[in-house]
Kinemage of the C-alpha trace (Angstrom):
@kinemage 1
@onewidth
@group {chain A} dominant
@subgroup {mainchain}
@vectorlist {calphas} color= white
{ca unk a 1} P 88.129 136.680 80.863
{ca unk a 2} L 91.032 136.026 83.217
{ca unk a 3} L 93.957 133.997 81.933
{ca unk a 4} L 95.566 131.697 84.452
{ca unk a 5} L 99.291 131.015 84.252
{ca unk a 6} L 100.477 127.449 83.853
{ca unk a 7} L 102.496 127.649 87.085
{ca unk a 8} L 99.398 128.772 89.014
{ca unk a 9} L 97.402 125.826 87.678
{ca unk a 10} L 100.235 123.464 88.574
{ca unk a 11} L 100.386 124.798 92.137
{ca unk a 12} L 96.604 124.517 92.512
{ca unk a 13} L 96.541 120.926 91.274
{ca unk a 14} L 99.567 119.980 93.369
{ca unk a 15} L 97.861 121.063 96.591
{ca unk a 16} L 94.698 119.065 95.815
{ca unk a 17} L 96.398 115.823 94.700
{ca unk a 18} L 98.981 113.451 96.138
{ca unk a 19} L 100.612 112.858 92.789
{ca unk a 20} L 100.755 114.973 89.672
{ca unk a 21} L 102.174 114.000 86.296
{ca unk a 22} L 102.698 116.625 83.585
{ca unk a 23} L 103.986 115.928 80.091
{ca unk a 24} L 104.314 117.644 76.729
{ca unk a 25} L 101.802 116.679 74.059
{ca unk a 26} L 104.137 115.408 71.330
{ca unk a 27} L 101.448 114.433 68.830
{ca unk a 28} L 102.297 116.022 65.481
{ca unk a 29} L 99.003 117.893 65.240
{ca unk a 30} L 99.841 119.847 68.431
{ca unk a 31} L 103.620 120.168 68.070
{ca unk a 32} L 104.871 122.983 65.784
{ca unk a 33} L 108.395 121.549 65.618
{ca unk a 34} L 107.163 118.158 64.439
{ca unk a 35} L 104.761 119.797 61.982
{ca unk a 36} L 107.685 121.688 60.401
{ca unk a 37} L 109.738 118.468 60.058
{ca unk a 38} L 106.776 116.698 58.435
{ca unk a 39} L 106.307 119.659 56.071
{ca unk a 40} L 109.991 119.535 55.040
{ca unk a 41} L 109.877 115.759 54.489
{ca unk a 42} L 106.698 116.083 52.420
{ca unk a 43} L 108.219 118.827 50.269
{ca unk a 44} L 111.308 116.665 49.615
{ca unk a 45} L 109.146 113.655 48.718
{ca unk a 46} L 107.012 115.651 46.275
{ca unk a 47} L 110.160 117.109 44.714
{ca unk a 48} L 111.600 113.601 44.231
{ca unk a 49} L 108.358 112.339 42.686
{ca unk a 50} L 108.315 115.303 40.291
{ca unk a 51} L 111.913 114.774 39.083
{ca unk a 52} L 111.878 112.342 36.163
{ca unk a 53} L 114.811 110.549 34.576
{ca unk a 54} L 115.965 112.304 31.383
{ca unk a 55} L 116.401 108.911 29.688
{ca unk a 56} L 113.380 106.774 30.685
{ca unk a 57} L 111.155 109.499 32.217
{ca unk a 58} L 110.393 107.418 35.336
{ca unk a 59} L 109.852 109.581 38.468
{ca unk a 60} L 112.431 109.528 41.256
{ca unk a 61} L 115.579 110.748 39.482
{ca unk a 62} L 117.493 112.109 42.469
{ca unk a 63} L 120.871 112.658 44.110
{ca unk a 64} L 122.509 109.396 45.183
{ca unk a 65} L 125.981 110.745 46.005
{ca unk a 66} L 127.620 114.057 46.889
{ca unk a 67} L 131.279 114.460 45.944
{ca unk a 68} L 133.418 116.686 48.145
{ca unk a 69} L 136.380 118.657 46.841
{ca unk a 70} L 135.316 122.209 46.000
{ca unk a 71} L 138.570 124.162 45.587
{ca unk a 72} L 139.612 126.783 48.139
{ca unk a 73} L 139.536 130.325 46.769
{ca unk a 74} L 142.919 131.126 48.389
{ca unk a 75} L 145.160 128.063 48.082
{ca unk a 76} L 143.259 125.988 45.507
{ca unk a 77} L 143.350 122.828 47.613
{ca unk a 78} L 140.187 120.688 47.759
{ca unk a 79} L 137.867 121.338 50.710
{ca unk a 80} L 135.137 119.232 52.300
{ca unk a 81} L 132.499 121.333 50.548
{ca unk a 82} L 130.364 119.802 47.787
{ca unk a 83} L 131.932 119.857 44.316
{ca unk a 84} L 129.270 117.807 42.521
{ca unk a 85} L 126.120 115.730 42.885
{ca unk a 86} L 125.582 112.395 41.180
{ca unk a 87} L 121.975 111.787 40.109
{ca unk a 88} L 120.887 108.240 39.369
{ca unk a 89} L 117.742 106.608 38.047
{ca unk a 90} L 116.677 103.619 40.128
{ca unk a 91} L 114.910 102.146 37.098
{ca unk a 92} L 117.370 102.337 34.159
{ca unk a 93} L 120.595 103.229 36.083
{ca unk a 94} L 121.164 106.365 34.000
{ca unk a 95} L 123.531 108.724 35.850
{ca unk a 96} L 124.221 112.418 35.529
{ca unk a 97} L 126.829 114.577 37.285
{ca unk a 98} L 125.937 118.121 38.278
{ca unk a 99} L 129.028 120.233 38.927
{ca unk a 100} L 128.864 123.126 41.424
{ca unk a 101} L 125.329 122.379 42.727
{ca unk a 102} L 125.454 125.329 45.139
{ca unk a 103} L 126.312 127.788 42.340
{ca unk a 104} L 129.849 128.473 43.496
{ca unk a 105} L 133.115 127.275 41.975
{ca unk a 106} L 135.377 128.114 44.925
{ca unk a 107} L 135.014 127.828 48.682
{ca unk a 108} L 135.772 130.539 51.222
{ca unk a 109} L 139.192 129.916 52.887
{ca unk a 110} L 137.483 129.823 56.291
{ca unk a 111} L 136.193 126.327 55.313
{ca unk a 112} L 139.573 125.117 54.052
{ca unk a 113} L 141.514 122.661 56.245
{ca unk a 114} L 144.771 123.903 54.692
{ca unk a 115} L 144.175 127.664 55.172
{ca unk a 116} L 142.182 127.368 58.390
{ca unk a 117} L 143.324 124.191 60.196
């Protein structure tokens, strides 16, 4: 079986027609980029549904705020990196603070506005 290149098909159609309109098929079922975004969104939604409030056990206990201020490893000044997450229940308003959510207590000086302006 011979495979024809897209450019060859375009040239063939262009010679036989006065006008030719070509567009990308952006429907999710044919677009790998969109499928990946939908997969990521679905994973996040399932994760949120599976996280229950420690107090009332209603699903949806999730991060509502991210606090910046992780200390620089060199100068100790606060950086724009995440220091803590605030989780909040939408049902009973229970809140919980998780310190160092990215498992690091200091930030690399390359991300510090004082050390690396």
